[in-house]
N, C-alpha and C positions, 0 to 999 in steps of 0.2 A: 145071217139074214142076207138075201141077195140085194144088189143095188136097185133092181126094179121094185122089190117090195118096199124098200126104204123110201122110194119116191112116192109111195102112196101115203106116207105120213106127211101132213102139212108142214110140220116144223122142219122136216128134212128137205122139202122140195126145192128150196132155193139153191142147194149145193149139189144135189145128186142128179145131174143132167149129162147125157152123153155128149151133147154139143157144147164145146167150150164157148162158142160165140153166144149161144143162148144164155149160158151161165153168166157171162160178163155183162150182157144186157140187163139181166135181172139184178145183178149186183149193183149196177149203176143206178137203176131205177130205185132200188131199195135204199141205197145210201143217200140219194137225193131227197127222198121222202123223209128219211130219218133226220137229215139236216134241217129240213123245213120244220119238223116237229120239235127241234131243239134238243134232240137226244144225243147228237154228236157235236161236240163243241167245235165251232168254226167249220162245220161241214166236213170233218175229217173223214177221209176215205178209209172205210174199215170193213166193207162187206166182202171184198175180194181178198179174204185173209189167207188163202192158200197159195197165192201166186204173186209174183212181182215184188214190189217194195213192202207189201203187207205180209209176206211169208214169214212164219216163225223163224227167228234167227237160230234157235236151238230146237231141234225136233224131238228130242227125248228129254223128259224132265222127271226128276226124282222128287216126289212129294211125300213128306213124312206124315205119319198119323200115329195116334195113340189108340190102343184097342178099346174103343167106345162106340156106342151106337151112332153118335154124330160124326163118325169118320165116313159114314155111308156114301156121301157124295164123291169123295176121292176114289173110293173103291168102285162105285158104280160107273163113274166116268171112264175108268179103265176097263172094267169087265164088260160093260155094255158097248164099248167102242165110241162113246161120245167124243173122246179125245181125237180120234182119227178124222172126224168131221172137220176139225180145225187145224189139221196138219201137224199134230203132235202125238207123241206116245207118252202117257203118264205111267210111271213106274212107282206104285205105292211102296213106301218103305216103313215097315212096322218098327216103332221106337219104344224104348223101355220106360222113359220118364220125360216129363216136360223139361227138366233141366237138360236132358240129352238133346231134345228138340231144339232148345235155345242154342246150345253150343254148336250143333250141326248147321243151323241156319246162319249163325254168325261167321263160322269158318268156311261156309260155302259147300259143305258136304251134302246138304240138302238144297235143292233149288227153291223149294217152298214147303209149307206144311199146313196141315190142319192143326190149329194152334189156339191156345187161350187168348182171348182178346187182350186182357190185361198184361199178358207176358210180353206182347209186342210193344205195348206202351212203356212197360218197365225197362226193356232193353234200350228203347229210344232215349230214356232219361237216365240210364245208368243205375237203375235200381233192380235188384233181383238178378244181377249178372253184369257182364261187360256192356259198356255203352257203345251203341252202333245205330246209325240211321236205319230205320225200318219202314216197312210198308204194309198196310192192310189193303188187300186187293178186293175183298168182298166178305160179307158175313156169310157163314155157312149154315147156321141154324139159330132158332129161337127156342127157348123152353127146354124141358126134358132132363133136368138135373134134379137132385133131391138131397135132403139131409136125413141120414139114417141114425138112429140111436140103438144102443145095445138092448138085448132082451133082459139083461140084469137091471137096467134102469126101469124097464117096463114092469118088472116084478116089484119094484118099489113105488109103483103108481105113476110113473112118468109116461105121458102120452103125447105131449106137445110142448111148446115153448114155455107156456105159463107154468105147467107142472114141473118142467125141468128147473126153472128158476126157484120154485118152491123147494125142490129137492136139494138144490145146492145150498140154500140157506138152512134147511133142516139138518143136513148131514154134511158139514164142511169137510172137504178133502181135496186132493188134486184131481180134478176132472180133466180128461184129455180128449181133445178133438183134433181130427185130421182134415187137412185140405190138400190140394194137389200141387200148388205152387204159390209162393208168397205174394206175387202181384196178380195172380190169376183170378178167373171168374169164381171158382169154388171157394177160395178164401174170402172173396168179397160177399158172396151169398151167405156163407157161414157167419161172418162177422156181423153182417147187417141183421140177420135173423136173431142172433144172440142179443145184440144191442136193442133191437125192437122189443125184446122180451125182458129188458132190464138187466141183462148180463153183460158185463164188460169182457170182451173176448181176450183181453190181454192181462187183466189183473185178477179176474175171478176164475178163469180156466186156463189150461195150458194148450197151446196149439203146436202141432207138428205137421211136417210135410211128408206125404206118402204117395207113391205112384198109384194111379187108379186101380190097376189089376191086383194090387197088394192089399187093398182095403179089407177084403173079406178075411184073409188069413190073419191080419193084425187084430181085427175085432174078435175073431174066434179065440185067440190066445189071451185076450184081455188087455191088449196094449192101448185100447182107446174106448171111450164111452160113446163116441159118435163120430161121424164123418160127413163131409159134403163131397159128392163126386157125380160124374155123369152116369147115365145108364150104359150098360145093363147092371151095374154093380149094386145099385140100391135094390133092384128086383132080386138079384142073386143073394143079397143079405137075408131076404125073407125066405127064399127057397132053401138056403143053407142053414136056416134057423139060428142065425146069429144076431139079427136085428130087425127093426121095423122102420117104415117111412114116417118121420115126424112131420115133414113138410116138403112139398115140391117147390122147385125154384120158381115155377110159374105162379105159385101162391105168394111168393115174395115180390115178384115183378112180372106181371103178365106180358108175354111176348118180349122178354128180355133178350139182349144180345148175348151170344154164347161163344161158339168157336168162330174163327175167321180163317181165310186163306191168307197166310202171312209169308212175307219174304223180306229180303233186305232192299233198301232203296237202291243200292248198287245193282242188284239184279234187274230191277225195273228200268233203270237207266241204260243198262247194257243190252237187255233183251225185251224191249217194250212190246213187240209183236207176240213174243212167246208168252209174256205175262197176260196179254189180252186173250190169247187163245186158251190159256189155262182157265181163266174166268169164264169164258164162253162155254167151255166143256163142262165145268162144274155147274153152271146155270142149267144146262140141258139135263144133267144128272139130277139136280135139285128138283126140277119140274117133274121128272120121272118119279122120283121118290114120293113127292107130295100127291101123286095120284094114288089114292088110298088102296085101290085094287092091286097096286104093285108092291105094297109094303110087305106082304108075307114073303114074296119072292126076294125082296131086298134083305129081309131078316134072314132068310135061308142062305143067301150069299155071304153076308158079313159074319155069320156065326162061325164060319170056317176057321180052322186053326191058324191060317195065314193072316187072318184079320182080328176079330174080337175074341175068338176062341172060347165060346161058351155055348150053352144050350139054346135052342131055337126059341122056346117059350119065354125065356128071360128077356129076349130082345123083342119078340113080336108083340106081346101083350101091351107094353107101354108105348110102343110105336103106333099101335092102333088106338091109343087113348084109354085102354082098359086097365084101370088102376085098382090095386088091392094094397092097403097099407100094412098088411100083415098082422093087424090086431083087431080085425073085425069090420073095417070099413072098405066097401068096394064102390067104385063109381066110374062113370064114363066121363073122362076129362076132355072138354072141348079145346083146352089149351095144351094139347099134347105137343111133342116135339115137331116143329115145323121146319121144313127145308127150303120152301119157295114162297108160298103165300102170294102168288101173282107178282113176284119180284120184290115185295115189301120186306121179306126176310133178308134178302141178299144185299140190299143197298147199304153201303158203308156210311151210315148216318154220322155226321160229325158229333152230334150230341151223345151218341152211344160211346164213342171213344172218350169224350170229355168226362162222362160219368165215372169211368174207371179212374181217371186222374183225381176227381173229387174224393173218391174213396181212398186212394193212395195218400192224399193229403190228410184226410180225416184220421187215418190210422198211423200217421207218422212216418210212412214210407217216403213221402216227400216232405222236406222240412219247410219249404216255402211254396207259395202258390205259383205255379207256372203260368205262362200265357196259354190258358186252356185251349182257346180257339185256334191259335197259331200252331200249336202242337198237333191238334187233330187234323188241321188242313194239310200239314206236312206229311202226316202218316197215311191218312185215308185217301186212296187214289180214286177220287170220284170221277174225274174226267175219263180215266182209263176204264173204269167200271162202266160208265155210260156207253163207251164205244163197244165194249164186249157185250153189253145188254142189247145194243142195236143188232150186233151180229147174231145173237141168239133169239132175237125178237121177244125180248123181255121188257115189260113196262117199267118205267123209272119214276119214282116219286118226285114230286115237284120241289119239295123242300128238303134240304140237307139236315134239318133239325126235326125232332119229333117230341111230343109231350107224353109223359107216362106218370101214373100214380102208383107209388109203391105201397107195401103192406102197412107201413106206419102212417100212411096218409100224406106223406111228403110228395110234392109234385116236382118232377124233373123235366125241364124244357131246354136246358142249355143256355138260358139267357143271362144268368148271373152265377156262374160256377163258383166263384170265390165265396160269395155269401152262402151258397148251398153247402159247400164243403165245410164251412164253419158253423152251420146252423144246428148241428146235431148235439143233443145233450150228452150222449156217451161218445167219446172220441179219445184218441191217444193224448 
């Protein structure tokens, strides 16, 4: 696309001007307005991100991803050139497992990554791997995961959580369920769903860790009765005739936090302008993806072998909210995978991070209650996010906390995390 054509796009007009003087004037006006609106703490100068003291300290960044539908914003920011707008080049790096992502973030082999929310918090506290100070730069998506059960269970009458619980009692044996990382989102959704249906995820069933792309093969050979993973692997389980969707993650918690853009605290301290530019580029990509008319194109891009490496339909249907559970139910889900939501998806709410800590405590991963709020404030880079949101002209929520009601009726608002973590009937 030519520079002139890009200038016709309102969201690009602030930076694509032939006149440097005109660009700097507009930057100054926009930054001043943003400071007045309270979007930039202390009126931090952040609109002139490609020049002077705001220039990215590192112009090429290696961002990891796991082959999942929700890696789309990393891929699209690179493929569609949103990164160039902010003076950086994003190099997407396909990784084999979340453990590999963790290790490469910790040792600096990756600058940042599309990563499980709970993984970042686990590393910060030294659970699920080595202890290191970490940072959540932004949330990447809400919703769009699921729990799949095997066709063998369906043949025995299992269709949902209640019938699974009945089957376990009726026919005791070792039932095996897979998640993708011990402190990650999928483990927490799986444990929460099992417990909400009266099944203790540690004493009544066996849990194993399996990388997302390997879920289908393992279920096919009978290594597991069910798994929790991101798309497109739940859709693929149906297409490959090995399983069905028992519940979507948005049924467990509507608009739940999922993947984040994560990095080390050291990277943010050393390369703050680069970190800000990465967030701004992914915000642009997120806005593009959440324009529904773009989703088929996005599905076509990320299906490539270099990215998710699967068929187009397995990605597109659920990206469009077109769900089929594989056992007779089809529906249009308004709570499909969201990447932007007018900025509400991307804001790194403190309460979101704290929720994962409450579940880590609930399931014995944390032996003592941490200072929930202090940990979240240390990890979630809210000020930096606000600056990047100003650069990308993205609205910012007024409150760093939000209130949600989960499937079992419990309400989470972040106000009393210790009481919440200890309130569940089924826990470690």
